[in-house]
C-alpha positions as CSV (number, residue, x, y, z in Angstrom):
1,M,-0.1,0.0,0.2
2,R,0.9,3.7,-0.7
3,L,-0.1,4.3,2.7
4,I,2.7,4.5,5.5
5,Y,1.8,3.5,8.9
6,M,3.4,5.4,11.6
7,A,2.9,7.4,14.9
8,M,2.7,10.8,14.9
9,I,3.5,13.1,17.1
10,F,1.8,15.9,18.5
11,L,2.2,18.9,21.8
12,V,-0.7,18.6,24.7
13,S,-0.2,21.4,27.3
14,C,0.7,19.0,31.4
15,G,0.7,21.2,34.3
16,G,1.9,24.0,31.9
17,N,4.9,21.5,30.9
18,K,5.2,20.4,27.1
19,Q,5.8,17.1,26.2
20,Q,5.4,14.8,22.9
21,E,3.1,12.0,23.5
22,A,2.3,9.2,20.5
23,V,-1.1,8.5,19.1
24,Q,-1.0,5.3,17.7
25,A,-1.9,5.7,14.1
26,L,-5.3,3.4,13.0
27,T,-3.4,0.1,11.8
28,P,-5.4,-1.9,8.3
29,E,-6.6,-3.5,10.8
30,E,-8.9,-1.3,12.3
31,I,-10.0,0.6,9.3
32,L,-11.6,-2.5,8.4
33,E,-14.8,-3.0,9.1
34,A,-15.1,0.6,11.3
35,D,-18.0,2.9,10.9
36,I,-18.3,6.8,10.6
37,K,-18.3,7.1,14.4
38,T,-14.5,5.1,15.0
39,L,-13.4,6.6,11.9
40,T,-14.4,10.4,13.1
41,T,-13.2,10.7,16.7
42,A,-9.6,9.2,15.1
43,F,-9.8,12.0,12.9
44,K,-9.8,14.3,15.8
45,E,-7.3,12.5,17.8
46,K,-4.6,12.4,14.5
47,R,-5.6,9.0,13.7
48,I,-5.7,9.3,10.2
49,S,-6.0,12.2,7.9
50,I,-8.8,12.1,5.7
51,P,-5.9,11.8,3.1
52,E,-4.2,9.0,4.2
53,L,-8.0,7.0,4.9
54,T,-9.0,8.0,1.0
55,T,-5.7,6.2,0.1
56,F,-6.2,3.2,2.1
57,Y,-9.6,3.0,0.2
58,L,-8.3,3.7,-3.1
59,D,-5.7,1.4,-2.4
60,R,-8.1,-1.7,-1.9
61,I,-9.9,-0.9,-4.2
62,Q,-6.9,-1.8,-6.7
63,E,-6.1,-4.7,-4.8
64,I,-8.7,-6.8,-4.3
65,D,-11.2,-5.0,-6.8
66,A,-9.5,-4.3,-9.9
67,N,-7.0,-7.6,-9.0
68,G,-7.1,-9.8,-7.0
69,P,-10.4,-11.8,-6.5
70,E,-11.6,-9.3,-8.8
71,L,-14.6,-8.0,-7.4
72,H,-15.4,-5.6,-10.6
73,A,-17.4,-4.0,-7.7
74,V,-16.1,-0.2,-8.6
75,L,-16.8,1.8,-12.5
76,T,-14.7,4.3,-11.9
77,V,-12.5,5.7,-9.2
78,N,-13.1,9.9,-9.5
79,P,-10.3,10.9,-10.3
80,D,-10.5,14.1,-7.9
81,A,-10.5,12.1,-4.7
82,M,-7.5,13.2,-3.6
83,E,-7.9,16.6,-4.1
84,I,-11.3,17.3,-2.6
85,A,-10.1,15.1,1.0
86,Q,-7.1,17.4,1.5
87,Q,-9.8,19.8,1.0
88,L,-11.8,18.2,3.7
89,Q,-8.7,18.1,5.8
90,Q,-7.6,21.6,5.5
91,E,-11.2,22.4,6.7
92,F,-10.8,20.1,10.1
93,E,-7.6,21.4,10.6
94,A,-9.4,24.9,10.8
95,G,-12.5,24.0,12.9
96,N,-15.1,24.1,9.7
97,I,-16.4,20.5,10.7
98,R,-19.8,20.5,7.5
99,G,-21.1,17.1,10.0
100,P,-20.9,14.1,10.8
101,L,-19.8,12.3,6.9
102,H,-16.7,15.0,6.9
103,G,-14.7,13.1,5.1
104,I,-16.1,9.9,5.0
105,P,-15.3,8.4,2.4
106,V,-18.1,7.3,-0.2
107,L,-19.3,5.4,-3.3
108,I,-22.1,6.3,-5.6
109,K,-23.9,3.6,-7.6
110,D,-23.2,4.4,-11.7
111,N,-26.9,6.0,-12.5
112,I,-26.6,8.8,-10.6
113,D,-25.4,12.0,-11.8
114,T,-22.7,14.3,-10.6
115,H,-20.9,17.0,-12.5
116,D,-16.9,15.8,-12.6
117,K,-14.7,14.1,-14.6
118,M,-16.5,10.8,-14.1
119,P,-19.2,9.9,-16.3
120,T,-23.0,8.4,-15.6
121,T,-23.3,5.0,-17.5
122,A,-25.7,3.1,-16.3
123,G,-23.1,0.3,-16.9
124,S,-24.0,1.0,-20.9
125,R,-22.1,1.5,-23.6
126,A,-24.0,3.3,-24.8
127,L,-23.5,5.9,-21.9
128,A,-19.9,5.1,-21.4
129,E,-19.0,8.7,-22.6
130,S,-22.2,10.8,-21.1
131,Y,-21.2,13.6,-18.7
132,P,-23.8,15.1,-17.1
133,L,-24.5,18.6,-16.9
134,Q,-24.9,19.2,-13.0
135,D,-25.4,16.9,-9.8
136,S,-27.7,15.3,-8.8
137,Y,-29.8,16.5,-5.8
138,I,-28.5,13.9,-3.4
139,V,-24.9,14.1,-4.9
140,K,-24.6,17.9,-4.0
141,K,-26.3,16.8,-0.7
142,L,-23.1,14.4,0.0
143,R,-21.1,16.9,-1.6
144,D,-22.4,19.6,0.8
145,A,-22.1,17.5,3.4
146,G,-18.5,17.0,3.6
147,A,-18.4,13.4,1.8
148,V,-15.8,12.8,-0.4
149,I,-16.6,10.5,-3.4
150,I,-14.2,7.6,-4.3
151,G,-16.2,6.7,-7.4
152,K,-18.7,4.9,-8.4
153,T,-20.1,0.9,-8.3
154,N,-21.0,-1.2,-11.1
155,L,-24.8,-2.1,-11.5
156,S,-26.7,-4.4,-13.3
157,E,-27.3,-2.3,-16.2
158,W,-30.1,-0.2,-17.0
159,A,-30.6,-0.9,-13.5
160,N,-31.8,-4.6,-14.3
161,F,-34.9,-3.6,-16.7
162,R,-33.5,-4.0,-19.4
163,G,-34.0,-7.2,-21.0
164,R,-35.1,-11.5,-19.9
165,K,-32.7,-13.8,-18.6
166,S,-30.1,-11.1,-17.2
167,S,-27.5,-11.7,-14.6
168,S,-27.5,-9.2,-11.7
169,G,-24.3,-7.0,-11.3
170,W,-23.2,-7.6,-14.9
171,S,-23.2,-4.3,-17.7
172,G,-21.4,-3.6,-20.4
173,L,-18.7,-1.9,-19.5
174,G,-18.0,-3.0,-15.8
175,G,-18.5,-6.5,-16.7
176,Q,-20.1,-9.5,-13.9
177,T,-20.0,-7.8,-10.3
178,K,-19.1,-11.3,-8.2
179,N,-20.4,-12.1,-4.5
180,P,-16.9,-11.4,-1.5
181,Y,-18.0,-14.3,-0.1
182,V,-18.5,-17.1,-2.5
183,L,-16.4,-15.7,-5.9
184,T,-18.9,-17.6,-7.8
185,A,-22.2,-16.7,-6.3
186,N,-24.6,-13.8,-7.7
187,P,-24.1,-10.5,-6.0
188,C,-27.9,-9.6,-6.4
189,G,-29.1,-6.9,-7.8
190,S,-29.0,-3.8,-9.3
191,S,-27.2,-2.2,-6.3
192,S,-24.9,-4.7,-7.2
193,G,-21.3,-2.9,-6.9
194,S,-22.5,-1.1,-4.4
195,G,-23.5,-3.6,-1.7
196,V,-20.4,-5.6,-2.8
197,A,-18.1,-2.5,-2.2
198,V,-19.6,-1.8,1.1
199,S,-19.1,-5.4,2.1
200,A,-15.6,-6.0,1.2
201,N,-14.4,-2.4,2.9
202,L,-14.1,-1.0,-0.9
203,C,-15.8,2.5,1.4
204,V,-17.3,3.2,4.4
205,V,-21.2,3.5,3.0
206,A,-22.4,3.4,-0.3
207,I,-25.7,4.7,-1.8
208,G,-27.8,2.4,-4.3
209,T,-31.2,2.7,-6.0
210,E,-34.6,0.5,-5.8
211,T,-37.6,0.1,-7.8
212,N,-38.7,-3.4,-7.0
213,G,-35.6,-4.7,-4.7
214,S,-32.7,-3.5,-5.9
215,I,-31.4,-1.7,-2.6
216,V,-33.0,-5.0,0.2
217,C,-31.7,-7.6,-2.3
218,P,-28.1,-6.9,-2.5
219,S,-28.2,-5.7,1.3
220,T,-29.2,-9.2,1.8
221,A,-26.8,-11.6,-0.7
222,N,-23.3,-9.3,0.9
223,G,-24.3,-9.3,4.3
224,I,-24.7,-5.6,4.1
225,V,-27.7,-3.1,6.1
226,G,-29.5,-1.9,3.5
227,I,-32.8,0.7,3.6
228,K,-34.9,2.1,1.0
229,P,-36.8,5.1,1.8
230,T,-40.3,5.4,1.8
231,V,-40.6,7.5,-2.4
232,G,-40.5,11.3,-1.5
233,L,-37.9,11.4,1.3
234,W,-34.2,11.6,-1.0
235,S,-34.7,13.1,-4.3
236,R,-34.3,11.3,-7.6
237,Q,-33.3,14.2,-9.9
238,G,-30.4,13.4,-11.3
239,I,-31.1,9.6,-11.0
240,I,-31.3,7.5,-14.5
241,P,-34.9,6.6,-14.1
242,I,-36.9,3.7,-13.9
243,S,-40.2,4.0,-12.2
244,F,-41.4,7.7,-11.8
245,T,-43.8,6.2,-8.3
246,Q,-41.4,3.3,-7.6
247,D,-37.9,5.0,-7.4
248,T,-35.9,5.9,-4.8
249,P,-31.8,6.3,-3.4
250,G,-31.5,5.1,-0.4
251,P,-27.8,4.0,1.6
252,M,-26.2,1.1,2.1
253,A,-23.8,-0.1,5.2
254,R,-22.5,-2.6,7.4
255,N,-24.1,-1.7,10.3
256,L,-27.7,0.5,11.2
257,T,-26.3,3.3,13.0
258,D,-23.5,5.0,9.4
259,A,-26.7,3.8,6.8
260,V,-29.5,6.4,9.2
261,T,-26.2,8.9,9.5
262,F,-26.7,9.5,6.0
263,L,-31.1,9.3,6.2
264,A,-32.1,13.3,7.1
265,L,-28.9,14.5,5.3
266,L,-29.7,13.5,2.2
267,A,-33.4,14.4,2.5
268,G,-35.6,17.5,1.8
269,E,-38.0,19.4,-0.5
270,D,-36.5,19.3,-4.6
271,P,-38.9,21.5,-6.6
272,A,-37.6,18.9,-10.0
273,D,-38.4,15.9,-7.6
274,P,-42.3,16.6,-6.9
275,K,-42.6,13.6,-4.7
276,T,-40.5,14.7,-1.9
277,S,-43.1,17.8,-1.6
278,L,-44.9,14.6,0.0
279,S,-42.2,14.7,2.9
280,K,-43.2,17.8,3.9
281,G,-43.7,17.8,7.9
282,Q,-42.6,14.0,7.9
283,V,-38.7,14.3,7.8
284,S,-36.9,13.9,11.2
285,E,-34.1,15.9,11.3
286,D,-31.9,13.5,12.8
287,Y,-32.6,9.7,12.1
288,T,-30.4,8.3,14.6
289,Q,-31.7,9.4,17.9
290,F,-34.0,6.4,16.6
291,L,-31.5,3.8,17.1
292,K,-32.8,2.3,20.7
293,A,-31.4,-0.6,22.6
294,D,-35.1,-1.4,23.6
295,G,-36.6,-0.3,20.2
296,L,-38.4,-4.1,20.2
297,K,-40.1,-3.6,23.2
298,G,-43.9,-3.2,23.0
299,K,-44.2,-3.0,19.5
300,R,-46.6,-5.6,17.0
301,I,-44.5,-7.0,14.5
302,G,-46.6,-8.6,11.8
303,V,-44.7,-12.1,10.1
304,D,-45.1,-12.2,7.0
305,H,-45.5,-16.3,6.2
306,S,-45.4,-15.9,2.0
307,V,-41.9,-17.2,2.0
308,D,-42.0,-20.2,3.9
309,S,-41.1,-24.2,3.1
310,I,-39.2,-22.6,0.2
311,N,-35.8,-22.7,2.1
312,D,-35.7,-24.9,5.2
313,Q,-32.5,-22.8,6.3
314,V,-34.0,-19.8,5.9
315,D,-37.0,-21.0,7.7
316,S,-35.1,-21.7,10.7
317,L,-33.1,-18.2,10.6
318,M,-36.2,-16.5,10.8
319,K,-38.0,-18.5,14.0
320,E,-34.4,-17.8,15.8
321,A,-34.7,-14.4,14.1
322,L,-38.4,-14.1,15.6
323,A,-37.0,-15.2,19.2
324,I,-34.5,-12.3,19.8
325,M,-37.7,-9.8,19.5
326,E,-40.0,-11.8,21.4
327,A,-37.2,-12.0,24.1
328,Q,-36.5,-8.3,23.0
329,G,-40.5,-7.7,24.1
330,A,-41.8,-7.1,20.7
331,T,-45.0,-9.4,20.3
332,L,-44.9,-11.1,17.1
333,V,-48.5,-11.2,15.4
334,D,-49.1,-13.5,11.7
335,V,-49.7,-11.7,9.0
336,G,-51.5,-13.6,5.7
337,N,-51.3,-11.7,2.0
338,I,-49.9,-8.4,1.7
339,M,-51.1,-7.4,-1.2
340,A,-54.0,-7.6,-3.4
341,E,-54.1,-10.2,-6.2
342,G,-53.2,-8.2,-9.5
343,T,-51.1,-5.4,-7.9
344,G,-47.7,-7.4,-8.8
345,D,-48.6,-7.3,-13.2
346,A,-49.7,-3.6,-12.6
347,S,-46.8,-2.4,-11.0
348,F,-44.9,-3.8,-14.0
349,T,-47.0,-2.1,-16.5
350,I,-46.3,1.0,-14.8
351,M,-42.8,0.6,-15.5
352,L,-43.2,0.6,-18.5
353,Y,-44.7,3.6,-19.4
354,E,-42.8,5.6,-17.6
355,Y,-39.5,4.4,-18.3
356,K,-40.7,5.9,-21.9
357,D,-40.9,8.8,-20.4
358,G,-38.1,8.7,-17.9
359,L,-35.7,7.7,-19.9
360,N,-36.9,9.8,-22.9
361,K,-36.5,13.2,-20.3
362,Y,-33.6,12.0,-18.6
363,F,-31.8,12.3,-22.4
364,A,-33.1,15.5,-23.0
365,S,-31.1,16.5,-19.7
366,L,-27.8,15.6,-20.7
367,G,-28.4,18.3,-23.4
368,P,-26.8,18.4,-27.3
369,K,-23.7,16.3,-26.4
370,A,-25.9,13.5,-24.7
371,P,-24.4,10.5,-26.6
372,V,-28.4,8.8,-26.8
373,K,-31.3,10.6,-27.3
374,S,-34.1,8.9,-27.1
375,L,-35.4,5.2,-25.6
376,E,-35.3,4.7,-30.0
377,E,-31.9,5.3,-30.3
378,L,-30.9,3.2,-26.8
379,I,-32.1,0.1,-28.3
380,A,-30.5,0.6,-31.9
381,F,-27.3,1.4,-29.7
382,N,-27.6,-2.1,-28.1
383,K,-28.6,-3.6,-31.3
384,K,-25.1,-2.8,-33.7
385,D,-22.8,-2.9,-30.6
386,S,-20.6,-6.0,-30.2
387,I,-21.3,-6.6,-26.0
388,E,-24.1,-5.2,-25.5
389,M,-26.4,-8.4,-26.5
390,S,-23.9,-10.6,-25.7
391,F,-25.5,-13.3,-22.7
392,Y,-28.9,-11.4,-23.2
393,G,-31.7,-9.2,-25.1
394,Q,-33.7,-5.7,-24.0
395,E,-36.9,-7.1,-24.5
396,F,-38.3,-3.7,-21.4
397,L,-36.4,-1.5,-23.3
398,E,-38.8,-2.6,-26.6
399,M,-41.8,-3.2,-24.4
400,A,-41.1,0.5,-23.2
401,L,-40.9,1.6,-26.3
402,G,-44.3,0.2,-27.4
403,K,-46.4,1.9,-24.3
404,G,-48.2,5.6,-25.3
405,G,-48.2,8.3,-23.0
406,M,-49.0,9.2,-19.6
407,D,-52.4,10.2,-20.4
408,D,-53.5,6.5,-21.8
409,K,-56.4,4.8,-20.1
410,E,-53.7,1.4,-19.0
411,Y,-51.0,3.2,-17.5
412,L,-53.9,5.7,-14.8
413,E,-55.8,1.9,-13.7
414,A,-52.7,0.7,-13.9
415,L,-51.5,2.8,-11.1
416,Q,-54.7,3.1,-9.2
417,K,-54.3,-0.8,-8.7
418,A,-51.3,-1.1,-7.9
419,M,-51.5,1.7,-5.3
420,E,-54.5,0.7,-3.4
421,G,-53.5,-2.9,-3.7
422,A,-50.0,-2.8,-1.9
423,G,-50.9,0.7,0.3
424,K,-54.2,1.3,0.9
425,L,-56.1,-2.3,0.6
426,G,-52.2,-3.8,1.3
427,I,-49.4,-2.9,3.7
428,D,-51.9,-0.5,5.4
429,K,-54.8,-2.2,5.5
430,V,-53.2,-5.2,7.7
431,M,-50.8,-3.0,9.6
432,D,-54.7,-1.0,10.6
433,E,-56.2,-4.3,11.3
434,L,-54.0,-5.7,13.3
435,Q,-52.2,-2.3,15.0
436,L,-49.4,-3.9,13.7
437,D,-45.6,-1.3,14.3
438,A,-43.8,-2.9,11.9
439,I,-43.7,-5.9,9.1
440,V,-41.1,-8.9,8.6
441,A,-40.0,-11.2,7.0
442,P,-37.2,-12.8,5.4
443,T,-35.6,-10.8,2.8
444,G,-34.6,-13.1,0.2
445,S,-32.9,-16.5,-0.6
446,P,-29.4,-16.9,0.0
447,A,-27.6,-16.1,-3.9
448,W,-27.3,-18.4,-6.3
449,T,-24.3,-19.0,-8.7
450,T,-24.1,-16.8,-11.3
451,D,-24.8,-17.9,-14.2
452,H,-24.5,-16.0,-17.7
453,Q,-26.6,-18.5,-20.7
454,N,-29.5,-18.9,-18.1
455,G,-29.5,-16.0,-16.1
456,D,-30.5,-15.0,-12.4
457,K,-32.2,-17.8,-10.1
458,Y,-34.3,-16.1,-7.4
459,S,-36.4,-18.7,-5.5
460,M,-37.6,-15.7,-2.5
461,G,-37.7,-12.1,-2.1
462,T,-40.3,-10.4,-0.5
463,S,-39.3,-6.8,-1.7
464,S,-42.6,-6.0,-3.3
465,P,-45.3,-4.7,-0.7
466,A,-43.0,-2.1,0.0
467,A,-41.2,-1.4,-3.3
468,I,-45.3,-1.8,-4.6
469,S,-46.4,0.8,-2.5
470,G,-43.5,3.8,-1.7
471,Y,-43.1,2.6,1.9
472,P,-39.8,2.4,4.1
473,S,-37.7,-1.1,4.4
474,I,-34.4,-2.1,5.9
475,T,-32.7,-5.0,5.7
476,I,-30.3,-6.3,8.6
477,P,-28.6,-9.4,8.6
478,M,-30.3,-12.1,9.9
479,G,-27.3,-14.9,9.3
480,F,-25.9,-17.8,7.2
481,V,-26.6,-20.8,4.9
482,G,-23.2,-22.2,4.7
483,E,-20.9,-19.4,3.6
484,L,-23.3,-17.1,1.9
485,P,-25.6,-14.4,3.8
486,V,-29.4,-13.5,4.3
487,G,-31.8,-11.1,5.8
488,I,-34.5,-9.9,7.4
489,S,-36.9,-7.2,6.4
490,F,-38.7,-4.6,8.4
491,F,-40.7,-2.6,6.3
492,G,-44.0,-0.6,7.4
493,R,-46.1,2.6,6.2
494,A,-45.2,5.4,4.3
495,W,-42.6,7.9,6.5
496,S,-42.4,5.2,9.4
497,E,-38.7,5.1,9.4
498,P,-38.3,5.8,12.7
499,K,-40.5,3.2,14.1
500,L,-38.6,0.8,11.7
501,I,-35.0,2.1,12.6
502,E,-36.3,1.3,16.3
503,A,-37.0,-2.2,16.0
504,A,-34.6,-2.7,13.7
505,F,-32.0,-1.6,15.6
506,N,-32.5,-3.1,18.4
507,Y,-32.9,-7.0,16.8
508,E,-29.2,-5.7,14.6
509,Q,-27.5,-5.1,18.0
510,A,-29.1,-8.6,20.2
511,S,-28.2,-10.6,17.3
512,K,-25.1,-9.2,15.4
513,K,-24.9,-11.4,12.4
514,R,-22.4,-8.9,10.0
515,K,-19.7,-11.1,9.0
516,A,-16.3,-10.0,6.9
517,P,-16.5,-11.8,3.5
518,K,-13.9,-14.2,3.1
519,F,-14.0,-14.2,-1.0
520,I,-14.0,-18.1,-1.0
521,P,-13.1,-18.7,-4.9
């Protein structure tokens, strides 16, 4: 490594006499798995500087992502990362500390716009040289908060909504992202690079995006915490879209405390995203106040049994998790079907309409130099490219192209059916009838073996009710099936992040299931 760990010397005053005391620098072992609080304290104690910490992660990306196990989690390294880190160090030394993220290295999914030397690509070769005209709203918030954006992560191309038989974590630009626990296993998607990067300690925290499962699935498959906020808590301006109704960015971290630290800092009403107007009066100034050690005490927790008996080992872990919750003072209540019949089909129709509308608007936002100017041009590019169509097709892009406008009767009826089926007649109805504070379910199955010929092999997942309704969901490590991690999801009503954080944090602290990956071949 370029970073040389050596003791730093500083002067302290003691009884009027000055003496030298050695401060032990953080070792590489101490940096791995370190949380934001530990690193911020180390900055203050001069055990490590912001440039040194940034160098550590850049070196690690080179050593185990680009080389070694070749995880392919990072698509682009920020060429300005060290300059940013040095500027933030100068501010820190001058006492100008922007907040809890000051100097913290972060990776963001490469469908989130940055106005810098990094392109925003969605993993597509069509956008390899696409440089947005401005930062996305949440990137501006990250910069204002003092985070060091060290690069962009690989993803399932076009957020895994290009065609059938796709392999999660594969993109034409970045290749196949690997699961750091077992390298032949799939990382799940579409925020696969973000999930792997956090788990493999390539950054402190990463930002992912979700339409349905794309934060919580790579979080469960890579043994980390993921938060899919209520749609509207974080702006989607400057994020390559799938669905205006369901899309949201969210934090991915090794522990809930770090993930929660981001929630309020990146929230805010944004005129460019009308959904954020719904957050007025709903956003806490600081969600860390809900990190309560007794957060399950007295809560009524609904247990979703929809994926029971699909995987016996996941069932066993779920029973253990439920026993922990009961021991922490929760009352468990069985729940039946959460979504009304036909809700999933309606959601798919919504996604096709909104994908066409959203992509065309996004391409227009890139200005006259946009490498692709329409959905039709994108489809044509893919057909001619030597790599893009080598594993799977672009059926979803083509289906979206065939849809009409946003005033079509089919779209409006699907929108009403999906919102009612997952929300009013779904989560809201179940929680009202049973007086629940949250609902829990296994987030998904253990990771499957990556297969480029046949595509993903999902066997179970419970992301849809929260995804389609636009309601919040948090996944926490629940244990291991062999060498592969699985998680448990806590979800509930719109804007119920405080209650979910309380319950999830209590479970996390009582269970302590996170283990670092071993990079098994």
